[in-house]
N, C-alpha and C positions, 0 to 999 in steps of 0.2 A: 597825411598828405599836407604839404605846405599850403599856406593861404594863397600864394600866387597861382599854384596849380588849380586850386578850387575856383578861383575867380575866372581863370581861362576856361575850365570845363563848363562853368555856369554860362559863360559867354557863348560857347559852342552849342550848348543845349538850347539857349534862347534863339540863336541863329537858325538852328534846325527847325524850331517851332515856327519861326517867321517864314521860312521857305516852304514848309509843308502845305499850308492852305492854298498856295498858288498852283499846286499840282492837281490836275484833274484827269479823270478817266476819259478815254476817247469813247464817244458814243455816236450812234447814227443820228445825225442832226440834219435839218433842212439847210439849204444853202445860206439863207439869211442868218440863221443861228450860228453857222460855222464862221461867217464873216464877222458877226458880232463878237464871238468868242476870240477870234484872232485879233480883233481890235483891242480887246481887253488885255490879252497877253502882251501885245505890243506896247501898251501903255505901262505895264508893270515891268517890262524888260530891263529898262535902265536901272530901276531900283534894285532888282534882283542881282544884277551884275556887281553892284557895289557890295551887297551883302555876301555874295559868293566869294569875291576877292578877299574881303575881310576874313571870311571863314577859312579860306586856303592859307592865308598868312598865319592865322592862329594855329592851324594844324602843322604848318612848317616849323613854327617856333617850338611847339611841343615836341615834335619828333627830333629836332636838332638838339634840344635840351636833354631829352632822355638818352640820346646817343652819346652825348658828351658828359653825362651825369652832372648837369648844371642845374641849379635852381633859378628859375626865372623870377625877376621882379615884374609885377604887372605894369604894363605900359600901353599907351595908345598904339593901335595896330597900323597906323598910316606910315609904315616903314617898308621900303622896298626890300624883298628878300635878296640875299647875296649868297652866291655859291663860293665857298672857300676852297682853296686848293693848298697843297703843301708848299707852294712857292710863296704864299702870302706870309709865311712865318719865317 
């Protein structure tokens, strides 16, 4: 496996690890505990959206590269994904 793929896969695994602790099982809680929990989830919401967007872009890049048999060079992920059509060529 090329080093660029290894770096991307490592980034995906790290992202999954960062997202997993925020997931919680739903339990029977008192009203004030539910409100407290919702407040915590709301505080973390913006952070998780950035992580999830970064994760989606990584997966899009990997799937596009594997479909076209292209080896990716590792690069920052702040690139908007683009849908290509046959008219672009």
